[in-house]
N, C-alpha and C positions, 0 to 999 in steps of 0.2 A: 446183876447190872443189865444183863441182857433182857430177863423179864421185864425190869423196870422200863427200859427202852422200847420193849414191843408195844406194852400195855398204852405207853406215852404215844406212840406211833397210832395206836389205835383209836385213842382219843381226840389226836391231834393231827387226823387223817388228810383234812384240807386245810390246816392252819400253818401259818409261818412257824407255829411253835414246834412244828416236826424237826426242826433245826436244831433243838434246844440239846439233844443228844450229839448230832452229828457235827455241829459245829466245834465245841470243846474238843471232842475226839479225835476230830482231824487235826486241829491245831496242837494238842497234845502229842498226837502220833508223829507229825512233822518235828516239832520240838526235841522229842525223845530221839529221834533219828537224826538229828544234826542239821537238819534242813534249814538252808538259810534262804528264805522267800523274798523274793523283791519283784513288786506288783507297779505297773504303770497302767495309767488310763483308769482308776477307780471313779473320776468323774463322768466317765462315759457309761457308766450303767445307769439306765433310765430308773427314774423314780416313780410309783405310784403306776406302774404299769407291767403287765405281763410281756415278756420278752423270751426268745429263743436264744440260749449262748450257744455258739457252734466252736468248737474247740479241735484243734488237733490233739492226738494221741498218742502219748510216747510210752508210757507205762503206767501201772496200777496207780502209781503215787499220785497220778493226774486227779483222781478221785477226791483226796482228801485235800489237795492243794486247791482246788476249786471249791470245794465246800467251804474252806476256811476264809475265803476273801470274796464270796458272794454274800452279800448281807441282803437276802430275798429270801421269797416264800418259793424255793426252788425243789426240783425233783428231776432226776436221771432218766434219760431213756437206755434202757441196758436190754440185752438178749434174754428172752424168756426163760432159759434155761437156769440162768441165776435165781430165778423164783423156787427153784428146787433144793438148792443149798441151805442145808440146815443153819438156823439162826438168822444168817443173811439173808435168806430168800424170804423168811417168815418177816422180817422186818420190812424189805422191801414191798411185800405185799400190803401189809398192814398201814405201811406208810403211805399208800398210795402212788409208788413210783411208776413210771411207765414201763411195761414189759412187751416187748414186741417179738413175735414169731415170724422169723424173716423166712422161715422154711413152707411156711403156709400163707399164700399170697392172700387168699380170703380172709384168714384171720388176720394178718398184718393190717388190711386196709379197714376192718372193723376196728381193731385197736388205736389206728392213727385216727379215725374219727372220734373215738372216745378222748384221745387224748387232746384233740382241738378243742373239745368242749370244756375241758379241765384249763386250757391254756385260758381260752375266752372268759372262764370264770375266774382268772385271776393268777393262778399257777405258773411260774415260769419254768422252763425247762432248760437243761444242759444236754447236749447231745456231742457224740464223737461222729461225725459223719464219714470218717474213713471206713467205720464199720468193725476195725480192729486196731490193736497197737503196731506202729512202726517198728519193725526190727533195725532200720535204719537208721533213724531219726528224721529221714525225710518225708515229707506229707504226702501221703497216697491219695489217689483219685477219691471223690467224694461219692456216695451213693445218695440218691435223690429223695428218699425216703423223709428225710429231715425237713427238706425244701418244700415237698408236697405238704407236710404238716403245717409249715409256717404259712403257707398261701391259704391252706383253709381255714386256720385260727384268724388270719389276717394281722399278724403280728410282726414286729420287726426282729430281725437278726442281729445280734452282738458277736462281731468276730472276735475271738480268743486264741492268742498264739502262745503255746508253752514250750520252752528250752529248759533242758538239763534234767527232767525228770526220768529219762532214760537212764542215765549214769546213776541214778539214784536207787531206782529198782527196775533192772532189766526185764524183759519179758520171760516169764516162766519163772521170775524170782518171787520171795516174798519178804526177801531181807532188805531193809532199807540203809544206804551207804550215806553218810554226810556228806553234803555239797550245796551248791548253790541252784535255785531254780528260779527262771525269770518267767514271769508272766506279763502279757501285753493285751490291754482290753480296747478295741477298738470302737468308735461310736456306731451305734445302731443303725442298721441298715433297714430301710422301710421296704417292703415288698410289693407295695400297691403297683410299681412298673413293671411287674414281672408275673402278670396274671396269666395263668396255664403255661408257664414257661421256667418248671423246676431246674431244669439242667442249665439254663442260662443264668438263674439264681446262684445254682451251685457253683458253677464257674466263676463267678464274681465274689462269691465270699470265699472261697479257697485263693484265689489271686490276693485277697485282701490279708488272708490269714499267713499266706506264705511271705508276703512283703513284710508283715510284723515278725514273724518268725526270722527272717533274715537281719530285720533291724536288731534281734536279740542275740544275734550271732550263730544262727541256726542254719541247717543245710538247706532250707526251702523245700520245694516240691519235687517229687520224682517225675519223670514224664509219664503221661496218661492222658487218655480219652477227656478228663475235666480240667486239664491245665491249660488255660489261655496263653495266647502268645505274648501278651502283654496284659498289665494290671488295666483294667476298666476304668473309666472315669468316676469320680463319686457320683452318687445320684441326684446331690443336689445342683449339678451342672447340667445344663440342657445338652443333649446330643448335636453335634454340627448338623446343620441343614445339607442333604443332598445335593450332589453336583446336577446342575441342570442338565 
């Protein structure tokens, strides 16, 4: 099964067919674990356009959750060390997933430039801007790499909030416990208004994800440098004029 999956990944490296294995595997894994998945906002997924899906990260279960609900040609951004894990790493590399070496700035910049080319060519990306799984369920401050990538690729960002996966598969555990997981997909946010301002873009997207997470019954965000004092207005609304 693993060999067939890797051969298929090699043949379908730049094709939506790469999810041929990932989608049924994810759905089957969640079903076998007794996960009850509830999704809001499917209609917000852009059609016929590449996009970056930015999600909070509560547990390893987030990966099959997102693979099972996003019907697109998608790849994950992952730590480069996962590329060295037997079978998993081979599949990630063969299928063209984006592996970033965050400990080597020069290498990371090169990898992000390559990722931007992939996105412009039509591949959507799933990213966890926190950079790690939250141990408390609170949304951590965001790193700016994902937002630099969105600006470089010139594509919108679709904010996603996940709530409940931490109880199913806590950090440092591979056992799935039965229970509900709620996912809320927000409308895509265009990045053209944030040229050369990745930190500001990160704050905006994080505020939206926090808002969505709270609406699902989550804890929202922890205090941090990227947490704004209030949710900014939607991009579709013009900013009020400055006082004279």
